[in-house]
C-alpha positions, 0 to 999 in steps of 0.5 A: 737226370734231364730227359731226352726228347726226340721228334717222333715221325710217327706222331709228328711231335717231340716226345720224352724218350721212355725206353721199353726197358730202362736198362736196355735200349734197342735201336735199328738203323737202315744201312747201305745197299752195297753196290757202290761207295757211299756219298756224303748224303749217305754219311749223314745218318751214319754220323747223326745216329752214331751221336744218338748211340753215344748219348744213349750209352751215357744214360743207359746200362746197355744199348744194342745198335743194329745197322743192316747191310742189304746185299741182295738187291736188283741194283747190285745185280745190275752193277755187278753185270756192268763191271763184269764181276760176280755179285759176291765180289762186288758185295765184298769189295763194297762192304770193305770200302763202306767200313773204311769210310765209316772209320774215316768219319769217326763212327763207332761200329754197330753192335750187330751188322747183319747181312740180308743174305744171311737171314733168308730163312727168317724172311721166309718164315715171316712171309709164311706168317703173313700169308697164313694170317691173310695179309699176303698172297701168292701170285705167279711165283710172287708173294705180295703184301695186301695193303688193304688188309691193314687198317692203319697202313699209311700212319707213318707217312700220313699220306692218302692211298692215292698219294702213296701209290703215286709216291711209290711209283708202283709197278703195274702188274697183272698178278697184283690184286691192288695197285699198292700191294708190294712184293715180299718174294719174287722169282729169280732167273739163272743170272739172279741170286736165288733161294729155294722157297715154298713159292719156288726159286726166288729172292726177297723184296727189299722191305721184308729184309729189314723187318726180319733182321730187326725182329731177329736181333731186337724183338718184335717191338723195340725202341727206336728205328732210324733212317733218312727222310727218303725212307719214310715211304715206302720202305719204313711204311712197309716195314711197319705193315709187315712187322705189325701184321706178322706179330699182331701188335700196334708197333714195330718201333716206338720212336721213328727218327729221320734225318733231312736231305743233303745238297752240295752247293745248293744243288740236290746230289744227282748222278745226272748233274755229276755232283755226287761226292763219295765219302772217300773223295771228300775225306781225301780233300777235307779229312773225315773229321771235317766232314763229320763236323760239317754234317753236325753243323745243322739240326739232323731233321733240317736240310743241310748244304755241304758247300765248300764254305761249310767245309771250310767253316767246319775245318776252321772250327776244328782247328780252333778247338784242337788248339784249345784242348792241346793234349788233354784227355777226355774224361766222361765225368767232365762232360759239360752240362750245358752241352749235354742239355743241347743234345737232350733236346732232340739232338740239337748238334748246332747248339752243342757245337756252339757250346763247344766253341764257348768252352774253347774260348774259356780254355783260351782265356785260361779257365780251369777245367775248360779244356777238359770239358771241351775234350770230353764233351766233343767226344760225345759228338765223335770229335776231337778224338786226336790230340792237338799235335796229332791233328796238326801233323796229320793235315794233308792239305798243305802237304798235297798242294805244296804251297811255299812261303814265297807263293803265299806272299805273292798271292797275298800281294795279288789279293791286296792289289785286287782289293785296291782295284775293287776287284773283289771277285778276284780277291775272294778267289785268291783267299779261297785258293789260300784257304784250300791250301791250308793258309789262314789269313787274318786282315786288320788295319795294319794289313794281312798276316797269315799262318798255316793250319798245322 
């Protein structure tokens, strides 16, 4: 069996994956803070690490996948107040929509999905241990982790203390012993969630939540911790500090995996720019499986631009593969070895997708078994989960736009005239309009032909 190799953020190297227990792999991924719908950037770790779990389950007898829900956070408090609803109402609504969105993305449910508010006791226990061991202190109703008490603090992010202080935009507070110290527990007023504790009525800091939940379900040390690149510091750095200092070990997790950022049409997603697109809106426009394919089109550690062109390429690629598989059934024993080798090389999904297209070509040429290999291999990426007929019939884009044959012909003639006039901008705009409506154009020396995607 070939070895899975993963890039470990902790060592900055690609390493052979050697689990603590070969029969039971344990994985933790940071989940959503539930104050609003997730956007397509949030979707990337959900999809990427879903592929990791699918791959691990092909190779190990048992895999436990934990992805938490943060349901106590100041962002939640603010959003609930803005909307004039209770925190419980907001969390319930947002968790429901989160599950709807992950289903549309074709992602499997985690084995365990703990909510932070259900583990306050475990958080308080870990905080008390840190205080007892001299790694944390109480001040003005707060409990803070003392960063200088850990010699190896900063090993994950590889930052100097000055850089870490600047990067964390730390709160300047008179109760802190040092600027880099971070909150484990803080007081709550009557309008904020709170619980009784040895330090008074209050609520946990963000970082301690994941440390406590990971320990509860995966133990003090586990195999893989995953999340977005933006979580390396301060969140994951602080998780390591809390967990290692509480249990006295050198590791929280042996392998740390982080996915790169997502941009939209070459712009960083930003509320101020107004270019944040929720998974719900994107799926209504492109379909969930198309988003998933687009998210896998770049290596998970690389930046990814989800442009309109990227979405169209992903959709067209799925069309082609669905036509090649027809109604065959996925069989795990038929997974293609070259495809698997791509994923074993640090989840190289672009290479894996390229291999799927090679299999589609072979299937279209009548190569025996190629369609089964395509269908079975694509399942590891969470793709081609329908049959070809269902995919075609479910295409809502054309139904929504309602473009008829006459309109298509008129637009094609207008495009032909624009090209003759060397007005290529207009010609491209017309082609894009037709593509958005689900019309595939095929240019040749004999002219332009077209077909619908369904």
